[in-house]
NUTORFI-215419 format. One record per residue: residue number from 1; x, y negated, z negated of N, C-alpha, C in turn. Coordinates in steps of 0.05 Angstrom, whole numbers. Example, Ala and Ser with C-alpha at 12.3 -4.5 7.8 and 13.67 -1.06 7.14 Angstrom:
# NUTORFI-215419
- 1|264|114|-156|246|90|-156|264|66|-156
- 2|257|45|-142|273|21|-143|258|-1|-157
***
This chain:
# NUTORFI-215419
- 1|20|19|6|-3|0|1|15|-27|-3
- 2|13|-39|22|27|-82|18|0|-89|1
- 3|23|-98|0|2|-137|-36|19|-157|-17
- 4|-5|-169|-8|10|-201|4|-11|-221|-7
- 5|11|-239|-28|-12|-268|-33|1|-293|-23
- 6|-20|-311|-44|-7|-341|-31|-22|-353|-58
- 7|-17|-376|-70|-35|-390|-84|-32|-422|-66
- 8|-31|-414|-37|-29|-440|-28|-60|-446|3
- 9|-89|-422|-6|-84|-434|3|-111|-446|11
- 10|-117|-460|39|-126|-485|36|-154|-488|58
- 11|-178|-497|48|-201|-492|75|-206|-520|67
- 12|-238|-530|89|-248|-560|74|-276|-546|69
- 13|-283|-565|52|-321|-551|45|-334|-567|63
- 14|-349|-555|76|-373|-557|105|-394|-578|100
- 15|-393|-589|74|-420|-604|66|-392|-627|59
- 16|-384|-625|49|-375|-654|29|-352|-662|41
- 17|-336|-645|64|-313|-649|71|-292|-651|56
- 18|-291|-645|30|-278|-642|11|-260|-614|13
- 19|-229|-621|1|-213|-594|10|-220|-575|-13
- 20|-226|-542|-9|-213|-526|-18|-195|-513|-33
- 21|-187|-506|-56|-149|-497|-57|-167|-467|-75
- 22|-145|-439|-58|-162|-425|-69|-122|-402|-73
- 23|-122|-383|-85|-116|-368|-84|-122|-339|-66
- 24|-104|-328|-44|-108|-309|-26|-99|-291|-29
- 25|-108|-253|-42|-91|-230|-39|-101|-216|-24
- 26|-81|-199|-10|-88|-180|10|-72|-157|1
- 27|-103|-141|9|-78|-112|1|-82|-91|13
- 28|-58|-75|35|-69|-53|56|-55|-33|48
- 29|-64|-11|64|-53|10|72|-47|11|101
- 30|-27|5|115|-23|-1|140|-30|38|154
- 31|-34|32|195|-31|52|204|-7|55|215
- 32|-3|37|241|17|46|270|28|12|248
- 33|6|-10|250|13|-37|249|16|-49|226
- 34|37|-63|231|35|-90|209|30|-119|208
- 35|26|-127|183|16|-157|191|50|-174|183
- 36|57|-187|203|83|-200|218|75|-230|193
- 37|101|-221|168|89|-262|158|99|-291|162
- 38|105|-296|181|108|-309|192|80|-314|214
- 39|68|-298|230|49|-303|238|20|-314|219
- 40|27|-296|195|-2|-287|175|3|-325|174
- 41|23|-327|156|28|-352|145|14|-375|162
- 42|17|-378|187|3|-397|210|-25|-389|209
- 43|-32|-360|212|-60|-357|220|-70|-375|190
- 44|-61|-368|164|-80|-384|149|-70|-410|133
- 45|-58|-430|145|-54|-453|147|-72|-461|163
- 46|-77|-443|191|-91|-460|207|-140|-461|199
- 47|-137|-452|170|-151|-445|158|-164|-486|135
- 48|-137|-506|149|-139|-530|132|-157|-544|143
- 49|-160|-554|168|-188|-566|176|-212|-552|176
- 50|-212|-528|177|-238|-515|183|-261|-518|154
- 51|-277|-529|166|-307|-532|149|-316|-500|143
- 52|-311|-485|122|-317|-453|120|-333|-453|84
- 53|-350|-437|87|-349|-436|56|-338|-408|46
- 54|-333|-402|22|-315|-383|10|-309|-354|11
- 55|-343|-348|26|-349|-312|23|-353|-322|63
- 56|-359|-335|70|-351|-333|101|-312|-328|108
- 57|-307|-346|83|-274|-347|102|-260|-325|79
- 58|-279|-303|66|-258|-285|66|-257|-274|78
- 59|-292|-260|93|-302|-242|105|-296|-242|143
- 60|-292|-272|141|-268|-281|168|-249|-276|163
- 61|-231|-275|152|-193|-273|138|-198|-231|142
- 62|-221|-225|134|-219|-190|135|-221|-190|157
- 63|-245|-193|173|-248|-183|195|-236|-184|217
- 64|-210|-217|233|-183|-221|239|-163|-204|233
- 65|-158|-188|198|-131|-186|195|-140|-162|207
- 66|-151|-140|199|-164|-115|212|-176|-105|242
- 67|-171|-119|252|-170|-126|279|-152|-139|291
- 68|-134|-139|285|-105|-151|281|-87|-122|283
- 69|-96|-107|262|-69|-80|245|-78|-55|247
- 70|-105|-60|245|-127|-35|247|-120|-18|221
- 71|-111|-18|202|-105|-11|163|-120|12|167
- 72|-111|37|147|-127|49|139|-148|46|113
- 73|-140|22|97|-157|8|86|-146|-18|83
- 74|-170|-44|72|-158|-62|70|-177|-86|46
- 75|-160|-99|36|-183|-103|22|-173|-141|4
- 76|-186|-158|10|-176|-184|13|-201|-200|-10
- 77|-178|-218|-32|-189|-238|-50|-183|-271|-49
- 78|-209|-271|-55|-205|-302|-47|-227|-320|-71
- 79|-191|-329|-77|-194|-331|-111|-210|-368|-112
- 80|-224|-383|-109|-212|-412|-110|-217|-430|-139
- 81|-201|-451|-136|-204|-469|-160|-227|-473|-173
- 82|-246|-477|-194|-257|-489|-209|-275|-514|-196
- 83|-292|-511|-187|-308|-536|-172|-335|-545|-184
- 84|-339|-566|-187|-368|-562|-196|-361|-551|-226
- 85|-354|-547|-244|-352|-531|-260|-348|-505|-264
- 86|-359|-486|-240|-356|-466|-230|-329|-456|-217
- 87|-328|-418|-231|-318|-406|-213|-315|-383|-202
- 88|-303|-384|-186|-318|-362|-159|-292|-355|-149
- 89|-288|-318|-160|-273|-305|-135|-293|-289|-114
- 90|-280|-289|-87|-303|-259|-75|-270|-242|-64
- 91|-289|-221|-68|-275|-197|-66|-288|-181|-29
- 92|-281|-186|-17|-287|-158|6|-264|-131|17
- 93|-284|-121|30|-259|-96|35|-263|-79|55
- 94|-244|-61|67|-251|-43|100|-239|-24|90
- 95|-255|-10|104|-243|26|90|-246|43|133
- 96|-233|48|147|-233|64|160|-246|89|154
- 97|-268|94|180|-275|125|179|-250|135|200
- 98|-260|158|180|-237|184|184|-255|187|206
- 99|-237|209|228|-256|214|264|-239|243|256
***
């Protein structure tokens, strides 16, 4: 299992236009391909100008990364900083079906 994390994830609230900051953790069991770290960094930086809610961001990241490397399994956890007095963590996962 490979674990990757950053506490520098940033996106924009689609309603207020204010930045959202969070920690992102990616855990996966690769098959034939690995995620290249520089490419992953640039991919995550692309969210800085994207108006997206936390739940959608976590699901989009999971979908894109699964498409990029087709792992046996992958989990993404997106933990945003507290805003408006509420703290939220979104966890999403993928499990390949065995054929």
